[in-house]
N, C-alpha and C positions, 0 to 999 in steps of 0.2 A: 437426694444424688446429682444435682444440677448443680448445687452449692460445693458439694464436697469435691465436684469433680474442677469447678473454676476455681475454689481454693485451690486445689494443689494445681494448678497453673499459675496462678502467683506466687504460691511457695516456691516453686522449681525456678519462674521467673528472677525471682526475689535472690535465688541462692546465685541464680548465674550474674545477677548484679553486682553483687557483694564479692564474688572473685575477682572482679574490675581491679580492685583495688591491689590487691597484693602481684596480679597481674603489670598494674602502673608500675607498681614498685620495683618489678622483677624489670620491665622497659627498663625505667630509669638506670638500673643497674647498668643494664648493657652498653646504654649509652656513656654512662660515667667510665666505663672499661676502656668502650672506644675511643675516647677523651682523652685516657689514660696513654693510648697507642700512637696518638696523634701525635700527642706532646713528649712523647719517645723519638717520634720521629724528626719532629722540629729541632729537639735536644743532639740528636746525631748529627744531624744536618750542621746547626751549629758548633759541634767540637769536631767533626771529623772529615765530611766533604759531604756536600749537598748533590743537587739535581745541574747536572750539565748541559752548555751547550756552547758548542765551536761555530766560531766565526773566523772565515778566512779560509787563505791566505790573502793578505793584501799586501800588494807592492807600493810604499812609500817611495820616492824620488824626490827631495829637498831639493831645490835649486835658487839662483841667484838672478833676477831679471832685472838690466839698469833700464832708465826710460832717461831722455832728457826734455824737460819741460821747458818754455820761453815766460822766463818771469820780469814783471814791470818791474823796475827800482828808480829810484827820484835821488839822486845825490846830488847837493850844492845847487838846487833848485833846477836841475834839469833831469828829463826823465829817460832813462836809458833800459833799454831791453834784454837781458842776459840770459843765455842757456846754463840753467842747471840741474845738475846728477842727482836720480834717485835711487835709491836702490831698494829691491822690493823681495822679500825675505818669501818664499813659495814651497807649496810641495804640490805634487802632480801623484795623483791616487791610479792605481791600476788594477784592474778585477780580472781572475784567470781567463784565459779564452777559452778552456779544458780545465774542470776539476772533475778528478774521479777520486770518489774515498769509499774504502773496502775497512770493513768491521766486523770483529769478532768479538760478541757480549758476552761474557762468562759471571754469572748471577754469583754472588757471596754475599749470603745474607748476615745484618749484624742482628746481635742482640745485644739487649738490655733487660736485665728480669729475664721476664718470662716474656717480654716483646721481641717482636721480631720486624725487621726493615728490609723490604728490597735493595740489597746494594748489588753492584757489578763492577768489575774488571774487563774494560773496551782495550781490544787491539787495533790502532786505527792504521792504516796504512794510505797515505794521500799525494795523488800526482796530479799533474796538469803543466800549463804553461803561460805565461803571461808574453804577450805582442807587444814588444818595443816600439814597433810604428809610430806609435801616438804621441811619444815625444817628440818626433819631428815637427809635429803641430805648433810645438811651440815657439820654434827659432831660435834666434841666436840666446841661449842661457847659461851660466855657469851652475851647473849639474854638481851637486856634493854626493855623499856616500849615502846612496838607495837603504832600505831595511826590511826586510820580512815582516809582517805582523800576523801572528794565529792568537785569535780571540777566545779565552778558555773561561768559563763564566764562574769556576773555583779552580784555582790555580792548587789549591793544596791537593787536588786529586791527581797531578802530572807526578806519577810514583818513581821515574825513572827521566835522568835526561833528557833535553829532547835536541836532535840534532838535523838539520836538511841537508841534501845535497841540490845544489844548483849548475846544473851542466857539467854533473860528473866531478864538481868542486864542493867539497863536503865542508860546511859549517855550524856555529853551534848557535843555538836559541838563548837568549840572554833575560834574565827576570823583569818585567813588564811591560805593556802594550805600547807604550809612547804613541798611544793615539786616542783624544778624546771619546770618541763616541765607541771605544770598546771600554768597559770600565775594567776590566783584566785582562790578563792575557799575556803571550812573550813575543819579541824580537831576534832575527837576527841581521847583524849587519854587514852589507859586502861594499865592497872596495868600487870607486868611479868609473874603473875600466869595464867593469862588468855592461856599464848600459850601452857599448862600442858593438854589443852585438844584437842580432834580429829578434831574437827571444830569450825567455829563461823557462828552462824545461825542471822542475822544483821534484822533490820526494822524500816527503815526510812520514816517522814514523812514531806514533804516539800509543804509551801506552797510559790511561785514562781510568783514576777510579771515580763513581758514583754512585744516587741511591735513585730511584725509582723510574727514570726518565734521560735521555741524553738527545739532544736534540743538533742540527746542524741548519744553516743559512746557506741557501743554494748561490751562490756568490758568482761560481764561473758562469760564461756565455753561454756554456753548455755543461751541465751537473749530472755526474751520473752518483747516486749513494747506494751500495748493498753492502743488508745487513744480514749477519746470522747469530743466532743465540740456539741454548736449550732452554731456555725459558720456554712453557707451553702455553703460554696466554698473553701475545702482546698487544697492546692497546697504539696502534698508529694514532699520530697527531699532526697538527698544523695545517697549512695551506693545501698540501697536495697528497692524497693517499699513494701507496705503493700503486708502478703497473705490475707488477708479477709479486705473487705473494704466497706463501706456502704455510701453512700452520699444522703444529701436530703435535700429539703429545711429546714427540723427541724433542720439540722445537719449534723454530722459523726461520724462514728465510724472506726477505724481501728488497726489493729493488724499486730507486725512484729514478726518474731522468726530468728535468728542466731546460729551461732554456729562457732567454731572454726575455722572447715573448710571452711566454706564458707566466714569467716570475716580475719582468720588470723590474728586477732588483738592480739592476746600474742607476734607474732615474731617480727610484728611492734612498740608494747610496748617495747618490750626488745630494740629494734633498737633506738629508741627514748629515754629511759632513759641511756642506756649504749655508744650507738655512736654517740647522737646527728642525727640522721636521723630521723626525728620527720614529714617532709610532707605527707608520705603514713598513720600516725597514725593519724594526723591532719583531714586527708581527709575520716577517715573512721568514718562515721555518717548515722542515720537516724534520721528522723524526720516529722515536717509539718509547713507551713507556711501558716499565716491565707491570703491567696492570696486577693484581692482586686475582681479579677472577672476585667469586662472592667468597669472601675470608669468613674467620668462626664469628666476627662481629655482624657482619650483612647476616648470615646466616641465623645466627640466634636474635635478631631482631625482625627478621622476614619471620620466625616460627612463631615470635609472641605476637603477631598482627596477626596469625591463624588462631591464636589462643583461645578467644571467645568460641568462633566456631566450632573448636574442635571439644569442649567443654560442653557447648550444646548437642553436639551431634551424640557425644555421651549420655547426656541428660534423657534424649530421647530415644537410644538404645532401653534405659533404665524403667521407663515411660511405656515403653512396647511389651517391654517383662511386664510390666504391671498388667496392664490391660491384656496381653493375650492368653497369660496365665493365672491370670486374677491372683495376685500377689500385694502386699501392699510393703510399700518399701517408706523410709521415718525422711522425713527432711533432714534430720541431723546424719543419715546415711548420705543422703546427695551430695550436702556439706563435706566430706570428709572424702568422697570419691573426687570432688572437685578441686578440695587444694591437693591431694595428690598428684592431679593432673597439674597444677599450676605449679609445683615444684619440680617435674620434670623438666621445666626450662631454666628453675635456679639448677637445678642438676649441670644441664646441658650446659652451660656457659662456663661454669665451673670449671669441670673438665674439657671442655677444647681450650683451654688455656695452656694445658699441659699435656696433651696429645694430640689424634690426631682428632680433626671433626667426626671423623667414620666410627671413631673408635668413641667416643663420646658420646655419637647420638646413640652409637647400638648398647653400651651401660647405663644410659639415663633412661631409655626407651624400653631397658630389657627388666630394669630396675621397679619402673611405673608399673609395667606389665605383672611381672609377680607381685606383687602386693595389692593391687587391685583384682587380679585372679584369684588370687588366696582369698581376701575381703567379700569379692563377690559372690563365689561359692556358699558361703554364710548367709549374706544377704538373701541372696534369691531361692535359699533351701533344695541348693542342687548342685554336684560335682560338676555335672554335664552344663546345666546354663551357668556355670564359673568359665568352661573350657571354654563355650560360645561366643560369652563376651569377653574374654583374653584373648582369642581370633578375633573378636570385632577390633578390639583393641590396638593389634599387630599391625591389621590393615589399614588403619586411620595411621598409626605414626608411618608406616611404610608408603603411605600416602603424602601424608606433609614430607617427608624427607624428601621425595621427587619434585615438592612445587617449592623447598627452599634450596635445593641444588639447583634449581632451572634457571639460567639466565634472560633467557627469551621466549620459554612457551608457561611460564610459572600461572600468565592470568588466564589463558586457553585452560592449561591444567586444573585449573580450581574451579572453573565453570561446568567442563566437564565433569569433576565431583560431587559439588552441588546438585547437577542432574541427573547426578546414578543415585546419590541419597535419596531427593526426592522420588526418584521413578521406585527406587525399594521401597521406601514406605508406603508410597500409595499399593506397591504391589502386596504386601503381605498385610494391609489393612483391609483391602478392597472388599471381603467380606463381614467387617464388621458393622452391628446397627449400632450407631451412634446414639439414635434415638432410644434403643433399650440401653443401654448403658449408662446415660443421663436421666432417663426416666426413675420417677419416683414411685419404689414398689407399691404403697400404701394405696397409690390411686388406682395401679391396676388391680389392686386384688377387689 
C-alpha cells in the first residue's frame, strides 16, 4: 500500500509536469500576440501620428552687434594700428515669465485589424507673457524681426491651423521650428516694432492629435498645467507629480505647478542652446500617459503564471476525493482534466481579442466548468460529487479572476488564497489516519 500511494504521488506529479509543456506553448502564444500588438502600435505611430511633446513657446530675437577692434598692420615696412569693424549675427532667447496651459484630452482609439491603440485629440489653450526688459542688457544693438517658436514632437498631429494672439494682435504660425534644439515645430514672425513694448502677452489655441502620451516642458518662470480627460486610468509621468489630481471611472483631472527654483529649466535651456548639453533639458518634462491598465495580454499572461497552481489545486481536490470517498481515479482521467484546464487559457486569449475580457473570461471558464463538471460526475460516480467539484472550480476561477484583475494587491490576495486552501485541506484531513491508509493489510492480518 505504501508503494502504491507513493507511485500515485509520482504519477500525479509527472502529469502536472507534463502539463507544463502545453502551458508554456500557450504562454508563448500570448507573448507573440502581445508582440503583434506592439508592432501595430509602432506602425500606427509611423504612418499616422506618435506620442506628443510640447516645448515652448520660446521667443527668439535675432540681432546684429557691431564691435570695433584695434588691428596691427604693417605697410611699407611701417607698423600701423587701425580699428576694424566686426558685425556679429546673434540671437537672444527669451522664456516665458508666466506660462499657463489648460488642456482637454479626448480619447480616440485607433484600430488595425483586431488590435487597438489608445489615441487622443487634445484641445490646448496656452497663455502667458514674456518680459522684454532682458533685451536692454545687450546695449546698443540692431534688432531684427523676432519670432515665436512652439516645439511639437510630431507635427502630423496638428489637426488645424494654429494662430497666436500677441498683445491682442493676431499672427499665423508657419511650418518649421527655426530652432536647432527643437527637432520639429512651428513659428510665427513679428515686426521689429513689437520689441518696443515692455512685455508680450500671448494666447495660443492648439488642437493636437497623438497616441499613448502627451508631455510638456515647464519653460515658464512659473508654469501651471491643468489637464482633464474622460480616460479612467491615467499614468502621470515626468519629473513632477501633479499637486492636485482626481481620478475616477468617469475620467481624471490634474494640475501641476513649477517654477525656475524647482525645475532649473532656464539654466538647462541655456546649456542646451549654447553648449549643446541637452540631456537635462530634454529630460525635464511633465505630463500624462493614457495607460491601458491591465490589458487583455497582461491579464492573460498573469493567468498563465497561476496555471500550474490552478492545476495542482484541482489535482489535490481529485486526490482528496480518492482518499475521503475511497475512490480510484486513473492517471488518464487526471491527464484529461489537466488538458481541459490548460485549454481554458487558450480559449481566454482567443476570445478576449474579439470581445471584452470579462465576457471572454465568463465564456471560457463557463465552458471548462461545464465540461469538467459533466465528466467528473462519471469519474466520481455521483452527480452530487460532480456538482461539488464544479462549485470548487467556480470558486477557483473567481479567485483567479480577482488575482489577475488586481494591480496592487495580487501578491497579497494570492498569498491569502494559498493559505486558505492549505487551511481547508488540513481541516478536512485532520482525522485521517495516514498510517492506516499506507499500512500493508497483509502485515496487519
